[in-house]
Residue, then its C-alpha position, 0 to 999 in steps of 0.5 A: m530740621d535736616p533728616f540727614l542732620r537730625l539723625v547726627r544729633i540723635m547720634e550725639e545724644l545717645r553716645s551722651k545718655c545712653p549707657w551702650d552707646k556711650s560703651q561702644t568704640h571702633e573696635s567694638l562696633k567692627k563686628y555690626a559692621v560685617e554683620e550690616v553688609y551681610e544684611l544688607l546683601e540678603a536685603i537685595d537678593s530678597g528685592d524687596d524695597e522695604k528690607l533694603k531701606e531699613e538695612l541701608g539706613d542700619l549702614l549708614l548707622q554705622v558710618v554716623f557711629h564712627s564718626q561721632i566716636a571720632k569727632e569725641r577723641g578730635s580727630f574728624d566728624i561725619w561732615h569731613v568724611i563727606e567732604s572727604l569722599n566728595k573730592k575723592l569722587i570728582d578726583r576719581h571721575p575725570h571721565v564725565f568729561g568724555c569718557e562713555n564705556p563703562e570698562e574703560v570708566l573703571k579702568n580710569w577709577e583703578k588708574n586714578k586710586l593708583k595714584e595714591r598708593d605705594s603699591v596696587l595691592d594696597g587699599i584691600p581689606r584684609n577681613l573681606p570673605a577670602l575669594m572676594r579678597s582673592k578676586k581683588l587682588q587679582d583685578r588690582a595685579s593685573l593693572v599692571g599686566f600681570d594676568f592670564e591672556k585667555p580662560e584656557q590659560a587658567f583652567d590648566k594652571l588649575m589643573e596644574e595646582l591640583q595635580e601638585l595637591k594631589e601628589a602633596m596628599r601622599s604625605m598629609n602634611k597639614v602645612e603642605l596640604e594648606h599651601e596646595l589647598g590655597d592655590v587651587l582655590t586662587a587659580v579657581v578664582e582666576l578662572g572665574r575672572l577670566l570668564g566673568l564670574d565672581a568666585e564669591m557669588c558663584l560659591q554663595k549660589a552653590n551654597d544655597r543649592f546644597e542647603k536647599r537639596f540637602r534639606y530636600m534629603e532630609s524631608k525625603a528620608k521623614e517621608l520614609g520614616k527614615d534618619l540620613k544618619d541612619m541610611t547608607l552612602e547609597e541611599m543618600d546619594k539617590l535622594w541628592l540625585d532626586a534633588k538636583k533633578l528638581d533644581y534643573r525642572e524649577e530652572g529650565 
């Protein structure tokens, strides 16, 4: 039997015989879909092809699972999903008949998708990580010309937003602070876009560096017979700087 068809048949059997699978709904599976995507990203970062293969399979399972539930509701099945995807790919790729520039391909893709929407912002999931969603919103807005022309302009905007945040700190009004901090983060994403950087990925890498350096601090503190919580801020700062220097040597 075709491997994909076998997967579909296995899912049908699970839905009819396994108590856990039978109890699942689109809503109950949402958290698993999110988890699988992040596990896939981790597998990509690891460079481990076996892990990548496994995580792609887990993500495919989510597609088949949701399609089976929809089939039982009498709405659509996995074959409708595939056919819809086939049509979408064909309709959105007129560039295969002439355009070979990758940037032009992406622009054409986005322009073709715009024809299917009431707003240029339609179709961007609200559940995306905030920085990722911000970049997608800004990318879409740029398609109609709502964008800075140079990174320097975005940098000036960031400085302006930081000043407004500083002013809001005088009153310490939570609603105002939340508003201004959000504007600062949006400006950071804008600057990243114009520099050709993805703020989400930059922050992920910064998180990794922070974790690595902090774990170094904990380890060094133990070597000194101390606990971080008992050290002064100056002592911890010294360990932090040592960890940064170690990072630079490894990267260099």
